[in-house]
C-alpha positions in Angstrom: -0.2 -0.1 -0.2 1.5 3.6 -0.8 2.4 5.7 2.1 0.4 8.5 0.4 -2.4 9.1 -2.3 -0.6 10.8 -4.9 -3.7 13.0 -6.5 -4.6 14.8 -2.7 -1.2 13.8 -0.6 -3.9 12.3 2.3 -1.9 10.1 4.0 -2.8 6.7 4.5 -0.8 5.1 8.1 -1.6 8.3 9.9 -1.2 6.6 12.9 -0.2 3.1 15.0 -3.0 1.2 14.7 -5.5 3.2 12.3 -6.3 -0.1 10.3 -7.2 -2.3 13.7 -11.0 -2.1 12.6 -10.8 -3.2 9.1 -9.4 -6.3 11.3 -12.7 -6.6 12.1 -14.9 -6.3 9.3 -12.8 -8.2 7.4 -13.4 -11.2 10.3 -17.1 -9.9 9.3 -17.3 -10.3 5.7 -15.8 -14.0 5.9 -17.8 -15.3 8.5 -21.0 -14.4 6.2 -19.4 -15.4 3.3 -18.4 -18.7 4.8 -21.6 -19.8 6.0 -23.0 -18.6 3.0 -20.9 -20.5 0.5 -21.0 -23.9 2.6 -24.7 -23.5 3.4 -25.4 -22.9 -0.7 -23.1 -26.0 -1.4 -23.8 -27.9 0.9 -27.7 -27.6 0.6 -28.4 -26.0 -2.5 -26.2 -28.4 -4.9 -25.9 -31.7 -2.2 -22.2 -31.5 -1.6 -20.6 -33.0 1.0 -19.5 -31.3 4.4 -15.7 -31.7 3.4 -16.1 -30.7 0.2 -17.6 -27.9 0.8 -15.3 -26.3 3.5 -12.5 -28.1 0.8 -13.4 -25.6 -1.9 -14.2 -22.9 0.8 -10.6 -22.8 1.8 -9.3 -22.9 -1.6 -11.0 -20.2 -2.2 -10.1 -17.9 0.3 -6.3 -19.1 0.5 -6.4 -17.7 -3.3 -8.4 -14.7 -2.6 -7.2 -13.4 1.4 -5.5 -10.3 0.4 -8.4 -9.1 -1.5 -10.5 -9.3 1.8 -7.9 -7.6 3.3 -7.6 -4.8 1.0 -11.1 -4.2 0.1 -11.2 -4.1 4.3 -8.8 -1.4 4.6 -10.4 0.3 1.8 -13.7 0.6 3.6 -12.3 1.1 7.1 -10.5 4.3 5.4 -13.9 5.0 3.6 -15.6 5.2 7.0 -12.8 8.0 8.7 -12.0 9.7 5.2 -15.0 12.0 3.7 -14.5 11.8 -0.2 -13.4 15.1 -2.1 -13.7 14.5 -5.7 -12.1 18.3 -5.9 -8.8 17.5 -3.5 -6.4 16.6 -6.3 -7.5 20.4 -8.2 -6.6 22.2 -5.0 
């Protein structure tokens, strides 16, 4: 992740532990996604529990970095107001 925004010079690391809340966002999204994923594969498609969890683990291993980054973006958007004219100033 960049230290600062190249357009508006926003500091992406304002203080130590700033993204601590993003961990909780990631945990909530991952938990709900996992429940829905396994339920869909097990009850909707009739797969076994082992197969559904195996596919879930494979999917999460591939996408954990993406989930982490989206959670950080969500946390940043909760705390910083978007200004479309910031780069023009």
